[in-house]
PQR file with spaces between the fields and no chain letter, atoms N, CA, C, O and H, PARSE charges and radii, in Angstrom:
ATOM       1  N    MET     1      25.777   98.995  -60.412 -0.4000 1.5000
ATOM       2  CA   MET     1      26.935   98.448  -61.079 -0.0000 2.0000
ATOM       3  C    MET     1      27.268   97.069  -60.424  0.5500 1.7000
ATOM       4  O    MET     1      27.397   97.040  -59.200 -0.5500 1.4000
ATOM       5  N    LYS     2      27.417   95.924  -61.157 -0.4000 1.5000
ATOM       6  CA   LYS     2      27.642   94.659  -60.606 -0.0000 2.0000
ATOM       7  C    LYS     2      29.005   94.448  -60.409  0.5500 1.7000
ATOM       8  O    LYS     2      29.597   94.342  -61.483 -0.5500 1.4000
ATOM       9  H    LYS     2      27.312   95.948  -62.151  0.4000 1.0000
ATOM      10  N    LEU     3      29.760   94.342  -59.368 -0.4000 1.5000
ATOM      11  CA   LEU     3      31.003   93.958  -59.259 -0.0000 2.0000
ATOM      12  C    LEU     3      31.363   92.610  -58.891  0.5500 1.7000
ATOM      13  O    LEU     3      30.509   92.181  -58.116 -0.5500 1.4000
ATOM      14  H    LEU     3      29.279   94.427  -58.495  0.4000 1.0000
ATOM      15  N    PRO     4      32.285   91.745  -59.123 -0.5600 1.5000
ATOM      16  CA   PRO     4      32.681   90.651  -58.916  0.2800 2.0000
ATOM      17  C    PRO     4      32.610   90.325  -57.459  0.5500 1.7000
ATOM      18  O    PRO     4      33.216   91.108  -56.727 -0.5500 1.4000
ATOM      19  N    ASN     5      31.953   89.268  -56.863 -0.4000 1.5000
ATOM      20  CA   ASN     5      31.929   88.921  -55.294 -0.0000 2.0000
ATOM      21  C    ASN     5      31.103   87.560  -55.426  0.5500 1.7000
ATOM      22  O    ASN     5      30.946   87.000  -56.511 -0.5500 1.4000
ATOM      23  H    ASN     5      31.461   88.633  -57.458  0.4000 1.0000
ATOM      24  N    LYS     6      30.653   87.141  -54.365 -0.4000 1.5000
ATOM      25  CA   LYS     6      30.019   85.901  -54.094 -0.0000 2.0000
ATOM      26  C    LYS     6      28.674   85.635  -54.614  0.5500 1.7000
ATOM      27  O    LYS     6      28.212   84.494  -54.643 -0.5500 1.4000
ATOM      28  H    LYS     6      30.781   87.596  -53.484  0.4000 1.0000
ATOM      29  N    LEU     7      28.024   86.694  -55.036 -0.4000 1.5000
ATOM      30  CA   LEU     7      26.968   86.831  -55.927 -0.0000 2.0000
ATOM      31  C    LEU     7      27.056   86.777  -57.457  0.5500 1.7000
ATOM      32  O    LEU     7      26.346   86.071  -58.173 -0.5500 1.4000
ATOM      33  H    LEU     7      28.399   87.621  -55.012  0.4000 1.0000
ATOM      34  N    TYR     8      27.970   87.572  -57.843 -0.4000 1.5000
ATOM      35  CA   TYR     8      28.121   87.670  -59.408 -0.0000 2.0000
ATOM      36  C    TYR     8      29.733   87.425  -59.635  0.5500 1.7000
ATOM      37  O    TYR     8      30.639   87.982  -59.016 -0.5500 1.4000
ATOM      38  H    TYR     8      28.547   88.145  -57.262  0.4000 1.0000
ATOM      39  N    SER     9      29.849   86.489  -60.636 -0.4000 1.5000
ATOM      40  CA   SER     9      31.119   86.124  -61.004 -0.0000 2.0000
ATOM      41  C    SER     9      31.727   87.330  -61.805  0.5500 1.7000
ATOM      42  O    SER     9      31.085   88.370  -61.953 -0.5500 1.4000
ATOM      43  H    SER     9      29.113   86.036  -61.139  0.4000 1.0000
ATOM      44  N    TYR    10      32.975   87.156  -62.310 -0.4000 1.5000
ATOM      45  CA   TYR    10      33.534   88.201  -63.171 -0.0000 2.0000
ATOM      46  C    TYR    10      33.037   88.350  -64.406  0.5500 1.7000
ATOM      47  O    TYR    10      33.011   89.489  -64.871 -0.5500 1.4000
ATOM      48  H    TYR    10      33.497   86.312  -62.189  0.4000 1.0000
ATOM      49  N    LYS    11      32.583   87.327  -65.127 -0.4000 1.5000
ATOM      50  CA   LYS    11      31.911   87.005  -66.316 -0.0000 2.0000
ATOM      51  C    LYS    11      30.599   87.920  -66.387  0.5500 1.7000
ATOM      52  O    LYS    11      30.249   88.663  -67.304 -0.5500 1.4000
ATOM      53  H    LYS    11      32.605   86.401  -64.749  0.4000 1.0000
ATOM      54  N    GLU    12      29.973   87.662  -65.170 -0.4000 1.5000
ATOM      55  CA   GLU    12      28.545   88.665  -64.950 -0.0000 2.0000
ATOM      56  C    GLU    12      28.806   90.063  -64.549  0.5500 1.7000
ATOM      57  O    GLU    12      27.900   90.886  -64.672 -0.5500 1.4000
ATOM      58  H    GLU    12      30.257   87.059  -64.425  0.4000 1.0000
ATOM      59  N    SER    13      29.889   90.389  -64.108 -0.4000 1.5000
ATOM      60  CA   SER    13      30.185   91.531  -63.684 -0.0000 2.0000
ATOM      61  C    SER    13      30.242   92.557  -64.915  0.5500 1.7000
ATOM      62  O    SER    13      30.479   92.257  -66.086 -0.5500 1.4000
ATOM      63  H    SER    13      30.626   89.720  -64.008  0.4000 1.0000
ATOM      64  N    THR    14      29.918   94.102  -64.288 -0.4000 1.5000
ATOM      65  CA   THR    14      30.118   95.240  -65.350 -0.0000 2.0000
ATOM      66  C    THR    14      31.548   95.287  -65.814  0.5500 1.7000
ATOM      67  O    THR    14      31.863   95.599  -66.962 -0.5500 1.4000
ATOM      68  H    THR    14      29.727   94.345  -63.337  0.4000 1.0000
ATOM      69  N    ILE    15      32.377   94.970  -64.891 -0.4000 1.5000
ATOM      70  CA   ILE    15      33.833   95.147  -65.318 -0.0000 2.0000
ATOM      71  C    ILE    15      34.189   94.270  -66.518  0.5500 1.7000
ATOM      72  O    ILE    15      35.040   94.596  -67.346 -0.5500 1.4000
ATOM      73  H    ILE    15      32.121   94.717  -63.958  0.4000 1.0000
ATOM      74  N    SER    16      33.450   93.082  -66.562 -0.4000 1.5000
ATOM      75  CA   SER    16      33.953   92.208  -67.905 -0.0000 2.0000
ATOM      76  C    SER    16      33.451   92.945  -69.013  0.5500 1.7000
ATOM      77  O    SER    16      33.995   92.684  -70.086 -0.5500 1.4000
ATOM      78  H    SER    16      32.759   92.817  -65.889  0.4000 1.0000
ATOM      79  N    LYS    17      32.545   93.803  -69.022 -0.4000 1.5000
ATOM      80  CA   LYS    17      32.108   94.483  -70.206 -0.0000 2.0000
ATOM      81  C    LYS    17      33.131   95.547  -70.782  0.5500 1.7000
ATOM      82  O    LYS    17      33.170   95.870  -71.969 -0.5500 1.4000
ATOM      83  H    LYS    17      32.103   94.014  -68.150  0.4000 1.0000
ATOM      84  N    PHE    18      33.930   96.034  -69.817 -0.4000 1.5000
ATOM      85  CA   PHE    18      34.830   97.123  -70.656 -0.0000 2.0000
ATOM      86  C    PHE    18      35.500   96.670  -71.668  0.5500 1.7000
ATOM      87  O    PHE    18      35.610   97.470  -72.597 -0.5500 1.4000
ATOM      88  H    PHE    18      33.898   95.772  -68.853  0.4000 1.0000
ATOM      89  N    PRO    19      36.053   95.512  -71.819 -0.5600 1.5000
ATOM      90  CA   PRO    19      37.188   95.328  -73.142  0.2800 2.0000
ATOM      91  C    PRO    19      36.112   95.086  -74.186  0.5500 1.7000
ATOM      92  O    PRO    19      36.621   95.180  -75.303 -0.5500 1.4000
ATOM      93  N    VAL    20      34.841   94.814  -74.241 -0.4000 1.5000
ATOM      94  CA   VAL    20      33.877   94.505  -75.204 -0.0000 2.0000
ATOM      95  C    VAL    20      33.488   95.866  -75.719  0.5500 1.7000
ATOM      96  O    VAL    20      33.506   96.127  -76.922 -0.5500 1.4000
ATOM      97  H    VAL    20      34.428   94.738  -73.334  0.4000 1.0000
ATOM      98  N    ILE    21      33.202   96.565  -74.965 -0.4000 1.5000
ATOM      99  CA   ILE    21      33.047   98.176  -75.497 -0.0000 2.0000
ATOM     100  C    ILE    21      34.329   98.873  -75.915  0.5500 1.7000
ATOM     101  O    ILE    21      34.279   99.796  -76.728 -0.5500 1.4000
ATOM     102  H    ILE    21      33.187   96.353  -73.988  0.4000 1.0000
ATOM     103  N    LEU    22      35.376   98.500  -75.435 -0.4000 1.5000
ATOM     104  CA   LEU    22      36.442   99.339  -75.693 -0.0000 2.0000
ATOM     105  C    LEU    22      37.022   98.844  -77.101  0.5500 1.7000
ATOM     106  O    LEU    22      37.557   99.551  -77.956 -0.5500 1.4000
ATOM     107  H    LEU    22      35.417   97.751  -74.775  0.4000 1.0000
ATOM     108  N    ASP    23      36.790   97.469  -77.143 -0.4000 1.5000
ATOM     109  CA   ASP    23      37.586   96.761  -78.560 -0.0000 2.0000
ATOM     110  C    ASP    23      36.250   97.376  -79.903  0.5500 1.7000
ATOM     111  O    ASP    23      36.554   97.527  -81.086 -0.5500 1.4000
ATOM     112  H    ASP    23      36.355   96.895  -76.449  0.4000 1.0000
ATOM     113  N    ALA    24      35.047   97.601  -79.427 -0.4000 1.5000
ATOM     114  CA   ALA    24      33.985   98.235  -80.534 -0.0000 2.0000
ATOM     115  C    ALA    24      34.435   99.431  -81.050  0.5500 1.7000
ATOM     116  O    ALA    24      34.394   99.712  -82.248 -0.5500 1.4000
ATOM     117  H    ALA    24      34.800   97.478  -78.466  0.4000 1.0000
ATOM     118  N    ILE    25      34.943  100.270  -80.018 -0.4000 1.5000
ATOM     119  CA   ILE    25      35.271  101.731  -80.550 -0.0000 2.0000
ATOM     120  C    ILE    25      36.653  101.830  -81.290  0.5500 1.7000
ATOM     121  O    ILE    25      37.721  101.616  -80.717 -0.5500 1.4000
ATOM     122  H    ILE    25      34.977  100.042  -79.046  0.4000 1.0000
ATOM     123  N    ASP    26      36.555  102.119  -82.402 -0.4000 1.5000
ATOM     124  CA   ASP    26      37.555  102.350  -83.145 -0.0000 2.0000
ATOM     125  C    ASP    26      38.352  103.506  -82.711  0.5500 1.7000
ATOM     126  O    ASP    26      37.819  104.599  -82.516 -0.5500 1.4000
ATOM     127  H    ASP    26      35.687  102.292  -82.867  0.4000 1.0000
ATOM     128  N    LYS    27      39.792  103.273  -82.529 -0.4000 1.5000
ATOM     129  CA   LYS    27      40.636  103.918  -82.110 -0.0000 2.0000
ATOM     130  C    LYS    27      40.920  105.261  -82.791  0.5500 1.7000
ATOM     131  O    LYS    27      41.484  106.190  -82.214 -0.5500 1.4000
ATOM     132  H    LYS    27      40.225  102.386  -82.687  0.4000 1.0000
ATOM     133  N    GLY    28      40.448  105.303  -84.184 -0.4000 1.5000
ATOM     134  CA   GLY    28      40.835  106.268  -84.789 -0.0000 2.0000
ATOM     135  C    GLY    28      39.513  107.092  -85.039  0.5500 1.7000
ATOM     136  O    GLY    28      39.713  108.280  -85.293 -0.5500 1.4000
ATOM     137  H    GLY    28      39.989  104.548  -84.653  0.4000 1.0000
ATOM     138  N    LYS    29      38.241  106.693  -85.015 -0.4000 1.5000
ATOM     139  CA   LYS    29      37.187  107.267  -85.177 -0.0000 2.0000
ATOM     140  C    LYS    29      36.047  107.267  -84.060  0.5500 1.7000
ATOM     141  O    LYS    29      35.898  106.444  -83.157 -0.5500 1.4000
ATOM     142  H    LYS    29      38.078  105.728  -84.809  0.4000 1.0000
ATOM     143  N    ALA    30      35.381  108.247  -84.309 -0.4000 1.5000
ATOM     144  CA   ALA    30      34.184  108.385  -83.109 -0.0000 2.0000
ATOM     145  C    ALA    30      33.081  107.580  -83.393  0.5500 1.7000
ATOM     146  O    ALA    30      32.923  107.295  -84.580 -0.5500 1.4000
ATOM     147  H    ALA    30      35.502  108.916  -85.042  0.4000 1.0000
ATOM     148  N    THR    31      32.309  107.162  -82.609 -0.4000 1.5000
ATOM     149  CA   THR    31      31.211  106.132  -82.736 -0.0000 2.0000
ATOM     150  C    THR    31      30.386  106.642  -81.873  0.5500 1.7000
ATOM     151  O    THR    31      30.672  106.872  -80.698 -0.5500 1.4000
ATOM     152  H    THR    31      32.437  107.394  -81.644  0.4000 1.0000
ATOM     153  N    SER    32      28.954  106.917  -82.581 -0.4000 1.5000
ATOM     154  CA   SER    32      27.893  107.226  -81.843 -0.0000 2.0000
ATOM     155  C    SER    32      27.173  106.279  -80.861  0.5500 1.7000
ATOM     156  O    SER    32      26.977  105.127  -81.248 -0.5500 1.4000
ATOM     157  H    SER    32      28.721  106.730  -83.535  0.4000 1.0000
ATOM     158  N    ILE    33      26.836  106.575  -79.859 -0.4000 1.5000
ATOM     159  CA   ILE    33      26.275  105.638  -78.876 -0.0000 2.0000
ATOM     160  C    ILE    33      25.371  104.466  -79.519  0.5500 1.7000
ATOM     161  O    ILE    33      25.707  103.284  -79.441 -0.5500 1.4000
ATOM     162  H    ILE    33      26.996  107.510  -79.545  0.4000 1.0000
ATOM     163  N    SER    34      24.256  104.878  -80.128 -0.4000 1.5000
ATOM     164  CA   SER    34      23.293  103.998  -80.689 -0.0000 2.0000
ATOM     165  C    SER    34      24.202  102.775  -81.651  0.5500 1.7000
ATOM     166  O    SER    34      23.986  101.569  -81.531 -0.5500 1.4000
ATOM     167  H    SER    34      23.983  105.838  -80.192  0.4000 1.0000
ATOM     168  N    GLU    35      25.330  103.414  -82.687 -0.4000 1.5000
ATOM     169  CA   GLU    35      25.887  102.114  -83.194 -0.0000 2.0000
ATOM     170  C    GLU    35      26.871  101.565  -82.352  0.5500 1.7000
ATOM     171  O    GLU    35      27.304  100.496  -82.784 -0.5500 1.4000
ATOM     172  H    GLU    35      25.505  104.394  -82.784  0.4000 1.0000
ATOM     173  N    LEU    36      27.326  101.913  -81.381 -0.4000 1.5000
ATOM     174  CA   LEU    36      28.059  101.163  -80.396 -0.0000 2.0000
ATOM     175  C    LEU    36      27.302  100.148  -80.012  0.5500 1.7000
ATOM     176  O    LEU    36      27.500   99.008  -80.433 -0.5500 1.4000
ATOM     177  H    LEU    36      26.975  102.781  -81.031  0.4000 1.0000
ATOM     178  N    TYR    37      26.297  100.470  -79.122 -0.4000 1.5000
ATOM     179  CA   TYR    37      25.390   99.520  -78.585 -0.0000 2.0000
ATOM     180  C    TYR    37      24.769   98.598  -79.630  0.5500 1.7000
ATOM     181  O    TYR    37      24.596   97.471  -79.167 -0.5500 1.4000
ATOM     182  H    TYR    37      26.137  101.396  -78.780  0.4000 1.0000
ATOM     183  N    ILE    38      24.371   98.737  -80.930 -0.4000 1.5000
ATOM     184  CA   ILE    38      24.124   97.759  -82.049 -0.0000 2.0000
ATOM     185  C    ILE    38      25.255   96.854  -82.182  0.5500 1.7000
ATOM     186  O    ILE    38      25.119   95.688  -82.552 -0.5500 1.4000
ATOM     187  H    ILE    38      24.511   99.653  -81.306  0.4000 1.0000
ATOM     188  N    GLU    39      26.584   97.484  -81.826 -0.4000 1.5000
ATOM     189  CA   GLU    39      27.568   96.553  -82.325 -0.0000 2.0000
ATOM     190  C    GLU    39      27.753   95.447  -80.960  0.5500 1.7000
ATOM     191  O    GLU    39      28.122   94.293  -81.176 -0.5500 1.4000
ATOM     192  H    GLU    39      26.695   98.432  -81.525  0.4000 1.0000
ATOM     193  N    VAL    40      27.503   95.857  -79.774 -0.4000 1.5000
ATOM     194  CA   VAL    40      27.977   94.901  -78.876 -0.0000 2.0000
ATOM     195  C    VAL    40      26.502   94.444  -78.042  0.5500 1.7000
ATOM     196  O    VAL    40      26.554   94.030  -76.884 -0.5500 1.4000
ATOM     197  H    VAL    40      27.204   96.795  -79.599  0.4000 1.0000
ATOM     198  N    ILE    41      25.393   94.561  -78.682 -0.4000 1.5000
ATOM     199  CA   ILE    41      24.176   94.108  -78.297 -0.0000 2.0000
ATOM     200  C    ILE    41      24.100   92.646  -77.823  0.5500 1.7000
ATOM     201  O    ILE    41      23.442   92.170  -76.898 -0.5500 1.4000
ATOM     202  H    ILE    41      25.351   94.898  -79.623  0.4000 1.0000
ATOM     203  N    GLU    42      24.819   92.138  -78.568 -0.4000 1.5000
ATOM     204  CA   GLU    42      24.561   90.370  -78.368 -0.0000 2.0000
ATOM     205  C    GLU    42      25.564   90.012  -77.109  0.5500 1.7000
ATOM     206  O    GLU    42      25.454   88.895  -76.604 -0.5500 1.4000
ATOM     207  H    GLU    42      25.354   92.524  -79.320  0.4000 1.0000
ATOM     208  N    LYS    43      26.531   90.928  -76.598 -0.4000 1.5000
ATOM     209  CA   LYS    43      27.307   90.532  -75.790 -0.0000 2.0000
ATOM     210  C    LYS    43      27.095   91.110  -74.320  0.5500 1.7000
ATOM     211  O    LYS    43      27.832   90.976  -73.343 -0.5500 1.4000
ATOM     212  H    LYS    43      26.621   91.836  -77.008  0.4000 1.0000
ATOM     213  N    MET    44      25.918   91.772  -74.427 -0.4000 1.5000
ATOM     214  CA   MET    44      25.351   92.569  -73.156 -0.0000 2.0000
ATOM     215  C    MET    44      24.125   91.961  -72.787  0.5500 1.7000
ATOM     216  O    MET    44      23.346   91.574  -73.658 -0.5500 1.4000
ATOM     217  H    MET    44      25.319   91.882  -75.221  0.4000 1.0000
ATOM     218  N    GLU    45      23.864   91.830  -71.497 -0.4000 1.5000
ATOM     219  CA   GLU    45      22.465   91.333  -70.882 -0.0000 2.0000
ATOM     220  C    GLU    45      21.377   92.395  -71.353  0.5500 1.7000
ATOM     221  O    GLU    45      20.358   92.092  -71.973 -0.5500 1.4000
ATOM     222  H    GLU    45      24.497   92.144  -70.789  0.4000 1.0000
ATOM     223  N    ASP    46      21.644   93.351  -71.071 -0.4000 1.5000
ATOM     224  CA   ASP    46      20.365   94.356  -71.304 -0.0000 2.0000
ATOM     225  C    ASP    46      21.080   96.013  -71.674  0.5500 1.7000
ATOM     226  O    ASP    46      22.284   96.271  -71.641 -0.5500 1.4000
ATOM     227  H    ASP    46      22.472   93.597  -70.567  0.4000 1.0000
ATOM     228  N    LEU    47      20.160   96.810  -71.959 -0.4000 1.5000
ATOM     229  CA   LEU    47      20.783   98.029  -72.073 -0.0000 2.0000
ATOM     230  C    LEU    47      21.374   98.795  -70.754  0.5500 1.7000
ATOM     231  O    LEU    47      22.206   99.693  -70.889 -0.5500 1.4000
ATOM     232  H    LEU    47      19.182   96.600  -71.986  0.4000 1.0000
ATOM     233  N    THR    48      20.900   98.392  -69.488 -0.4000 1.5000
ATOM     234  CA   THR    48      21.072   98.831  -68.454 -0.0000 2.0000
ATOM     235  C    THR    48      22.546   98.631  -68.080  0.5500 1.7000
ATOM     236  O    THR    48      23.226   99.528  -67.581 -0.5500 1.4000
ATOM     237  H    THR    48      20.224   97.663  -69.379  0.4000 1.0000
ATOM     238  N    GLU    49      23.042   97.274  -68.379 -0.4000 1.5000
ATOM     239  CA   GLU    49      24.285   96.673  -68.163 -0.0000 2.0000
ATOM     240  C    GLU    49      25.332   97.500  -69.154  0.5500 1.7000
ATOM     241  O    GLU    49      26.443   97.777  -68.701 -0.5500 1.4000
ATOM     242  H    GLU    49      22.490   96.545  -68.784  0.4000 1.0000
ATOM     243  N    PHE    50      25.001   97.871  -70.428 -0.4000 1.5000
ATOM     244  CA   PHE    50      25.543   98.562  -71.425 -0.0000 2.0000
ATOM     245  C    PHE    50      25.895   99.830  -70.986  0.5500 1.7000
ATOM     246  O    PHE    50      27.065  100.212  -71.028 -0.5500 1.4000
ATOM     247  H    PHE    50      24.099   97.647  -70.797  0.4000 1.0000
ATOM     248  N    LEU    51      24.777  100.675  -70.472 -0.4000 1.5000
ATOM     249  CA   LEU    51      24.800  101.829  -69.874 -0.0000 2.0000
ATOM     250  C    LEU    51      25.890  102.169  -68.739  0.5500 1.7000
ATOM     251  O    LEU    51      26.693  103.091  -68.876 -0.5500 1.4000
ATOM     252  H    LEU    51      23.827  100.364  -70.438  0.4000 1.0000
ATOM     253  N    GLU    52      25.842  101.346  -67.620 -0.4000 1.5000
ATOM     254  CA   GLU    52      26.647  100.809  -66.638 -0.0000 2.0000
ATOM     255  C    GLU    52      27.992  100.859  -67.083  0.5500 1.7000
ATOM     256  O    GLU    52      28.818  101.691  -66.707 -0.5500 1.4000
ATOM     257  H    GLU    52      25.190  100.596  -67.509  0.4000 1.0000
ATOM     258  N    ALA    53      28.157  100.090  -67.764 -0.4000 1.5000
ATOM     259  CA   ALA    53      29.811   99.998  -68.223 -0.0000 2.0000
ATOM     260  C    ALA    53      30.200  101.291  -69.202  0.5500 1.7000
ATOM     261  O    ALA    53      31.355  101.708  -69.112 -0.5500 1.4000
ATOM     262  H    ALA    53      27.486   99.415  -68.069  0.4000 1.0000
ATOM     263  N    LEU    54      29.470  101.811  -69.945 -0.4000 1.5000
ATOM     264  CA   LEU    54      29.574  103.128  -70.600 -0.0000 2.0000
ATOM     265  C    LEU    54      29.998  104.285  -69.533  0.5500 1.7000
ATOM     266  O    LEU    54      30.989  104.988  -69.730 -0.5500 1.4000
ATOM     267  H    LEU    54      28.532  101.472  -70.017  0.4000 1.0000
ATOM     268  N    GLU    55      29.197  104.418  -68.429 -0.4000 1.5000
ATOM     269  CA   GLU    55      29.179  105.415  -67.708 -0.0000 2.0000
ATOM     270  C    GLU    55      30.793  105.260  -66.595  0.5500 1.7000
ATOM     271  O    GLU    55      31.395  106.185  -66.049 -0.5500 1.4000
ATOM     272  H    GLU    55      28.392  103.847  -68.268  0.4000 1.0000
ATOM     273  N    CYS    56      31.072  103.987  -66.569 -0.4000 1.5000
ATOM     274  CA   CYS    56      32.245  103.376  -65.585 -0.0000 2.0000
ATOM     275  C    CYS    56      33.579  104.149  -66.720  0.5500 1.7000
ATOM     276  O    CYS    56      34.416  104.972  -66.349 -0.5500 1.4000
ATOM     277  H    CYS    56      30.583  103.236  -67.013  0.4000 1.0000
ATOM     278  N    LEU    57      33.438  103.620  -68.031 -0.4000 1.5000
ATOM     279  CA   LEU    57      34.474  103.725  -68.673 -0.0000 2.0000
ATOM     280  C    LEU    57      34.664  105.538  -68.877  0.5500 1.7000
ATOM     281  O    LEU    57      35.736  106.121  -69.034 -0.5500 1.4000
ATOM     282  H    LEU    57      32.758  102.951  -68.332  0.4000 1.0000
ATOM     283  N    TYR    58      33.585  106.031  -68.830 -0.4000 1.5000
ATOM     284  CA   TYR    58      33.736  107.438  -68.932 -0.0000 2.0000
ATOM     285  C    TYR    58      34.319  108.276  -67.647  0.5500 1.7000
ATOM     286  O    TYR    58      34.966  109.323  -67.666 -0.5500 1.4000
ATOM     287  H    TYR    58      32.714  105.558  -68.702  0.4000 1.0000
ATOM     288  N    ALA    59      33.929  107.567  -66.633 -0.4000 1.5000
ATOM     289  CA   ALA    59      34.198  108.131  -65.233 -0.0000 2.0000
ATOM     290  C    ALA    59      35.913  107.633  -65.298  0.5500 1.7000
ATOM     291  O    ALA    59      36.653  108.399  -64.681 -0.5500 1.4000
ATOM     292  H    ALA    59      33.403  106.716  -66.618  0.4000 1.0000
ATOM     293  N    LEU    60      36.408  106.773  -65.787 -0.4000 1.5000
ATOM     294  CA   LEU    60      37.597  106.158  -65.547 -0.0000 2.0000
ATOM     295  C    LEU    60      38.618  106.989  -66.312  0.5500 1.7000
ATOM     296  O    LEU    60      39.813  107.059  -66.028 -0.5500 1.4000
ATOM     297  H    LEU    60      35.806  106.151  -66.288  0.4000 1.0000
ATOM     298  N    GLY    61      37.885  107.731  -67.514 -0.4000 1.5000
ATOM     299  CA   GLY    61      38.682  108.334  -68.472 -0.0000 2.0000
ATOM     300  C    GLY    61      39.134  107.562  -69.807  0.5500 1.7000
ATOM     301  O    GLY    61      39.980  107.943  -70.616 -0.5500 1.4000
ATOM     302  H    GLY    61      36.914  107.674  -67.744  0.4000 1.0000
ATOM     303  N    LYS    62      38.552  106.670  -69.834 -0.4000 1.5000
ATOM     304  CA   LYS    62      38.972  105.574  -70.980 -0.0000 2.0000
ATOM     305  C    LYS    62      38.208  106.159  -72.396  0.5500 1.7000
ATOM     306  O    LYS    62      38.705  106.146  -73.523 -0.5500 1.4000
ATOM     307  H    LYS    62      37.865  106.361  -69.177  0.4000 1.0000
ATOM     308  N    ILE    63      37.175  106.553  -72.105 -0.4000 1.5000
ATOM     309  CA   ILE    63      36.409  107.151  -73.312 -0.0000 2.0000
ATOM     310  C    ILE    63      35.858  108.494  -73.319  0.5500 1.7000
ATOM     311  O    ILE    63      35.400  108.787  -72.215 -0.5500 1.4000
ATOM     312  H    ILE    63      36.771  106.563  -71.190  0.4000 1.0000
ATOM     313  N    ASP    64      35.745  109.425  -74.206 -0.4000 1.5000
ATOM     314  CA   ASP    64      35.241  110.693  -73.827 -0.0000 2.0000
ATOM     315  C    ASP    64      33.964  110.676  -74.729  0.5500 1.7000
ATOM     316  O    ASP    64      33.686  109.779  -75.526 -0.5500 1.4000
ATOM     317  H    ASP    64      36.117  109.188  -75.103  0.4000 1.0000
ATOM     318  N    TYR    65      33.117  111.970  -74.446 -0.4000 1.5000
ATOM     319  CA   TYR    65      32.049  111.859  -75.394 -0.0000 2.0000
ATOM     320  C    TYR    65      31.755  113.297  -75.576  0.5500 1.7000
ATOM     321  O    TYR    65      31.656  114.049  -74.607 -0.5500 1.4000
ATOM     322  H    TYR    65      33.343  112.698  -73.799  0.4000 1.0000
ATOM     323  N    SER    66      31.575  113.809  -77.146 -0.4000 1.5000
ATOM     324  CA   SER    66      31.602  114.870  -77.377 -0.0000 2.0000
ATOM     325  C    SER    66      29.811  115.338  -77.564  0.5500 1.7000
ATOM     326  O    SER    66      28.905  114.668  -78.061 -0.5500 1.4000
ATOM     327  H    SER    66      31.656  113.198  -77.933  0.4000 1.0000
ATOM     328  N    LEU    67      29.770  116.545  -77.039 -0.4000 1.5000
ATOM     329  CA   LEU    67      28.142  116.742  -77.116 -0.0000 2.0000
ATOM     330  C    LEU    67      27.773  117.444  -78.356  0.5500 1.7000
ATOM     331  O    LEU    67      26.612  117.592  -78.739 -0.5500 1.4000
ATOM     332  H    LEU    67      30.506  117.089  -76.636  0.4000 1.0000
ATOM     333  N    VAL    68      28.729  117.829  -78.905 -0.4000 1.5000
ATOM     334  CA   VAL    68      28.528  118.830  -80.255 -0.0000 2.0000
ATOM     335  C    VAL    68      28.297  117.794  -81.329  0.5500 1.7000
ATOM     336  O    VAL    68      27.329  117.849  -82.088 -0.5500 1.4000
ATOM     337  H    VAL    68      29.671  117.709  -78.594  0.4000 1.0000
ATOM     338  N    SER    69      29.324  116.739  -81.373 -0.4000 1.5000
ATOM     339  CA   SER    69      29.112  115.578  -82.484 -0.0000 2.0000
ATOM     340  C    SER    69      28.264  114.449  -81.864  0.5500 1.7000
ATOM     341  O    SER    69      27.846  113.626  -82.679 -0.5500 1.4000
ATOM     342  H    SER    69      30.111  116.695  -80.757  0.4000 1.0000
ATOM     343  N    ARG    70      27.920  114.252  -80.512 -0.4000 1.5000
ATOM     344  CA   ARG    70      26.997  113.166  -80.075 -0.0000 2.0000
ATOM     345  C    ARG    70      27.901  111.966  -80.410  0.5500 1.7000
ATOM     346  O    ARG    70      27.492  111.024  -81.088 -0.5500 1.4000
ATOM     347  H    ARG    70      28.259  114.920  -79.851  0.4000 1.0000
ATOM     348  N    ARG    71      29.092  112.035  -79.931 -0.4000 1.5000
ATOM     349  CA   ARG    71      29.820  110.694  -80.418 -0.0000 2.0000
ATOM     350  C    ARG    71      30.772  110.464  -79.438  0.5500 1.7000
ATOM     351  O    ARG    71      31.347  111.380  -78.850 -0.5500 1.4000
ATOM     352  H    ARG    71      29.425  112.800  -79.380  0.4000 1.0000
ATOM     353  N    ALA    72      31.007  109.034  -79.191 -0.4000 1.5000
ATOM     354  CA   ALA    72      32.148  108.648  -78.191 -0.0000 2.0000
ATOM     355  C    ALA    72      33.555  108.325  -78.988  0.5500 1.7000
ATOM     356  O    ALA    72      33.703  107.775  -80.079 -0.5500 1.4000
ATOM     357  H    ALA    72      30.540  108.291  -79.669  0.4000 1.0000
ATOM     358  N    ASN    73      34.477  108.820  -78.132 -0.4000 1.5000
ATOM     359  CA   ASN    73      36.068  108.556  -78.640 -0.0000 2.0000
ATOM     360  C    ASN    73      36.789  107.640  -77.637  0.5500 1.7000
ATOM     361  O    ASN    73      36.575  107.661  -76.425 -0.5500 1.4000
ATOM     362  H    ASN    73      34.356  109.267  -77.246  0.4000 1.0000
ATOM     363  N    TYR    74      37.549  106.940  -78.179 -0.4000 1.5000
ATOM     364  CA   TYR    74      38.624  106.214  -77.268 -0.0000 2.0000
ATOM     365  C    TYR    74      39.632  107.266  -76.907  0.5500 1.7000
ATOM     366  O    TYR    74      40.255  107.944  -77.724 -0.5500 1.4000
ATOM     367  H    TYR    74      37.724  106.923  -79.163  0.4000 1.0000
ATOM     368  N    VAL    75      39.728  107.332  -75.611 -0.4000 1.5000
ATOM     369  CA   VAL    75      40.779  108.101  -75.141 -0.0000 2.0000
ATOM     370  C    VAL    75      42.271  107.019  -75.187  0.5500 1.7000
ATOM     371  O    VAL    75      42.292  105.802  -75.006 -0.5500 1.4000
ATOM     372  H    VAL    75      39.221  106.781  -74.947  0.4000 1.0000
ATOM     373  N    VAL    76      43.262  107.805  -75.446 -0.4000 1.5000
ATOM     374  CA   VAL    76      44.593  107.034  -75.396 -0.0000 2.0000
ATOM     375  C    VAL    76      45.288  107.291  -74.197  0.5500 1.7000
ATOM     376  O    VAL    76      46.377  106.756  -73.988 -0.5500 1.4000
ATOM     377  H    VAL    76      43.245  108.794  -75.593  0.4000 1.0000
């Protein structure tokens, strides 16, 4: 995970990708991870950066993932 410091600016950090992902997830509808990645691919450096941001959002309790439906939900 890239945190803002002397080497990485805020714009290059993983934290700056949080709003991109949260804006892409529709608050009333669950989204699959592949659909979500396709929607934000242009704003991410690579798949690793996307997955790191997704993991952090999950750990922070901002998104939830259903194993049954295999979809991510925005947690209010």
